[in-house]
C-alpha beads as a LAMMPS data file, in Angstrom:
LAMMPS data file: protein, C-alpha beads

102 atoms
101 bonds

1 atom types
1 bond types

-500.0 500.0 xlo xhi
-500.0 500.0 ylo yhi
-500.0 500.0 zlo zhi

Masses

1 110.0

Atoms # bond

1 1 1 -420.741 -350.619 275.420
2 1 1 -424.149 -350.785 277.257
3 1 1 -425.570 -354.142 275.889
4 1 1 -429.114 -353.627 277.722
5 1 1 -429.424 -349.934 276.617
6 1 1 -428.656 -350.839 273.133
7 1 1 -430.842 -353.912 273.147
8 1 1 -433.536 -352.205 274.592
9 1 1 -433.502 -349.386 272.151
10 1 1 -433.426 -351.954 269.257
11 1 1 -436.278 -353.984 270.675
12 1 1 -438.048 -350.524 270.714
13 1 1 -437.722 -349.823 267.381
14 1 1 -438.506 -353.397 266.038
15 1 1 -441.468 -353.250 268.611
16 1 1 -440.859 -356.858 269.606
17 1 1 -439.065 -358.620 272.161
18 1 1 -435.415 -360.317 270.594
19 1 1 -434.898 -363.535 272.299
20 1 1 -431.198 -364.060 271.531
21 1 1 -430.176 -360.161 271.061
22 1 1 -428.368 -359.640 274.200
23 1 1 -426.210 -362.565 273.567
24 1 1 -425.296 -361.680 270.144
25 1 1 -424.674 -358.468 271.175
26 1 1 -421.809 -359.715 274.044
27 1 1 -421.010 -362.051 271.693
28 1 1 -420.022 -359.028 269.304
29 1 1 -418.387 -357.126 272.204
30 1 1 -415.961 -359.970 272.937
31 1 1 -415.035 -360.181 269.343
32 1 1 -416.990 -363.668 269.321
33 1 1 -419.175 -364.795 266.439
34 1 1 -419.185 -365.317 262.577
35 1 1 -418.742 -362.337 260.138
36 1 1 -419.892 -362.757 256.557
37 1 1 -418.699 -360.644 253.661
38 1 1 -420.876 -359.690 250.794
39 1 1 -419.135 -362.128 248.574
40 1 1 -420.121 -364.799 251.080
41 1 1 -424.126 -363.619 251.142
42 1 1 -424.255 -363.240 247.475
43 1 1 -422.494 -366.703 246.725
44 1 1 -425.020 -368.594 249.144
45 1 1 -428.279 -366.742 248.003
46 1 1 -427.335 -367.253 244.667
47 1 1 -426.598 -370.951 244.842
48 1 1 -430.101 -371.116 247.235
49 1 1 -432.125 -369.365 244.390
50 1 1 -431.075 -371.850 241.638
51 1 1 -430.842 -374.717 244.211
52 1 1 -427.413 -375.671 242.792
53 1 1 -425.356 -378.454 245.229
54 1 1 -422.026 -377.152 245.748
55 1 1 -420.288 -379.754 243.113
56 1 1 -423.090 -378.699 240.483
57 1 1 -422.449 -374.922 240.808
58 1 1 -418.524 -375.200 241.054
59 1 1 -418.817 -377.516 237.565
60 1 1 -420.727 -374.892 235.983
61 1 1 -418.618 -372.006 236.861
62 1 1 -415.590 -374.315 235.815
63 1 1 -413.985 -373.933 239.393
64 1 1 -412.710 -376.549 241.661
65 1 1 -415.114 -377.476 244.747
66 1 1 -412.672 -376.766 246.994
67 1 1 -412.293 -373.680 246.051
68 1 1 -416.158 -372.420 246.060
69 1 1 -415.833 -373.966 249.860
70 1 1 -413.360 -371.555 250.637
71 1 1 -415.217 -368.690 249.269
72 1 1 -418.485 -369.888 251.032
73 1 1 -416.862 -370.024 254.236
74 1 1 -414.952 -366.660 253.899
75 1 1 -411.123 -367.905 253.305
76 1 1 -410.515 -366.636 250.224
77 1 1 -412.753 -363.922 248.070
78 1 1 -413.941 -364.687 244.881
79 1 1 -412.703 -362.822 241.842
80 1 1 -414.289 -359.731 240.644
81 1 1 -415.105 -361.342 237.300
82 1 1 -416.943 -364.285 239.523
83 1 1 -418.584 -361.823 241.498
84 1 1 -420.040 -360.030 238.119
85 1 1 -421.221 -363.852 237.026
86 1 1 -422.964 -364.040 240.507
87 1 1 -424.601 -360.742 240.531
88 1 1 -425.827 -361.668 236.685
89 1 1 -427.079 -364.840 237.816
90 1 1 -429.111 -363.448 241.401
91 1 1 -430.736 -360.932 238.783
92 1 1 -431.165 -363.265 236.036
93 1 1 -431.820 -366.832 237.520
94 1 1 -433.046 -368.311 234.274
95 1 1 -429.562 -367.898 232.689
96 1 1 -428.487 -370.763 234.599
97 1 1 -429.330 -373.160 232.087
98 1 1 -427.448 -371.089 229.353
99 1 1 -424.388 -371.111 231.475
100 1 1 -424.289 -374.655 232.492
101 1 1 -424.610 -375.607 228.700
102 1 1 -421.441 -373.622 227.391

Bonds

1 1 1 2
2 1 2 3
3 1 3 4
4 1 4 5
5 1 5 6
6 1 6 7
7 1 7 8
8 1 8 9
9 1 9 10
10 1 10 11
11 1 11 12
12 1 12 13
13 1 13 14
14 1 14 15
15 1 15 16
16 1 16 17
17 1 17 18
18 1 18 19
19 1 19 20
20 1 20 21
21 1 21 22
22 1 22 23
23 1 23 24
24 1 24 25
25 1 25 26
26 1 26 27
27 1 27 28
28 1 28 29
29 1 29 30
30 1 30 31
31 1 31 32
32 1 32 33
33 1 33 34
34 1 34 35
35 1 35 36
36 1 36 37
37 1 37 38
38 1 38 39
39 1 39 40
40 1 40 41
41 1 41 42
42 1 42 43
43 1 43 44
44 1 44 45
45 1 45 46
46 1 46 47
47 1 47 48
48 1 48 49
49 1 49 50
50 1 50 51
51 1 51 52
52 1 52 53
53 1 53 54
54 1 54 55
55 1 55 56
56 1 56 57
57 1 57 58
58 1 58 59
59 1 59 60
60 1 60 61
61 1 61 62
62 1 62 63
63 1 63 64
64 1 64 65
65 1 65 66
66 1 66 67
67 1 67 68
68 1 68 69
69 1 69 70
70 1 70 71
71 1 71 72
72 1 72 73
73 1 73 74
74 1 74 75
75 1 75 76
76 1 76 77
77 1 77 78
78 1 78 79
79 1 79 80
80 1 80 81
81 1 81 82
82 1 82 83
83 1 83 84
84 1 84 85
85 1 85 86
86 1 86 87
87 1 87 88
88 1 88 89
89 1 89 90
90 1 90 91
91 1 91 92
92 1 92 93
93 1 93 94
94 1 94 95
95 1 95 96
96 1 96 97
97 1 97 98
98 1 98 99
99 1 99 100
100 1 100 101
101 1 101 102
């Protein structure tokens, strides 16, 4: 993998210089760096959107905080039902007040 060639192509497409790009490409090549799953990204996005702490959100979805942390850190994947709930909350954050009172 020619990191410089790839970096130049990406910067040309972006039309700007990307300071950390070469470092990121080198880490990717060496297998270093963090990989985020779609479930992790969805969970973090939803929690940020509704501005809930881990503890509050875990309480709303009736899940231990440690389990929520495991999902957010990618140690385990949430079940399909949890992913479905997250997608609903992501599209309709106003429903969190309904879910929280159940």
